[in-house]
C-alpha positions in Angstrom: -22.0 45.9 -0.1 -25.3 44.2 0.6 -23.6 40.8 -0.1 -21.0 41.7 2.5 -23.6 42.5 5.1 -25.9 39.5 4.5 -23.0 37.1 3.8 -21.8 37.0 7.4 -18.2 37.4 6.5 -17.8 40.7 8.4 -17.3 41.3 12.1 -20.3 42.6 14.0 -18.7 46.1 14.3 -18.0 46.4 10.6 -21.5 45.0 9.8 -23.1 47.7 12.0 -20.9 50.4 10.4 -21.8 49.4 6.8 -25.5 49.0 7.7 -25.5 52.5 9.2 -23.7 54.0 6.1 -26.1 52.2 3.7 -29.1 53.5 5.7 -27.8 57.1 5.6 -27.2 56.9 1.9 -30.7 55.6 1.3 -32.1 58.4 3.5 -30.1 61.0 1.7 -31.4 60.0 -1.7 -35.0 59.6 -0.4 -34.8 63.2 1.0 -33.5 64.4 -2.4 -36.4 62.7 -4.2 -38.9 64.3 -1.9 -37.5 67.8 -2.2 -39.8 70.3 -3.9 -39.0 71.0 -7.6 -41.5 73.6 -8.5 -42.9 76.8 -6.8 -46.2 78.5 -7.5 -45.6 82.2 -8.4 -48.0 84.9 -9.6 -46.8 84.2 -13.1 -47.6 80.4 -12.8 -45.6 77.4 -11.8 -41.9 77.6 -12.1 -39.0 75.3 -11.6 -37.2 76.3 -8.4 -33.9 76.9 -10.3 -35.7 79.5 -12.5 -37.0 81.7 -9.6 -34.8 84.7 -8.9 -33.8 85.0 -5.2 
């Protein structure tokens, strides 16, 4: 996709659309990487998936 954007073979409108989609995809994965994975409980540190709701 990056080759399409930088290659200049797309119309301006399609280039903007692909650039926006690529940015949203990067932001989505960056937010997932920054999400907390552990929580501190009275019993110690636990993985969030192990904590009973």
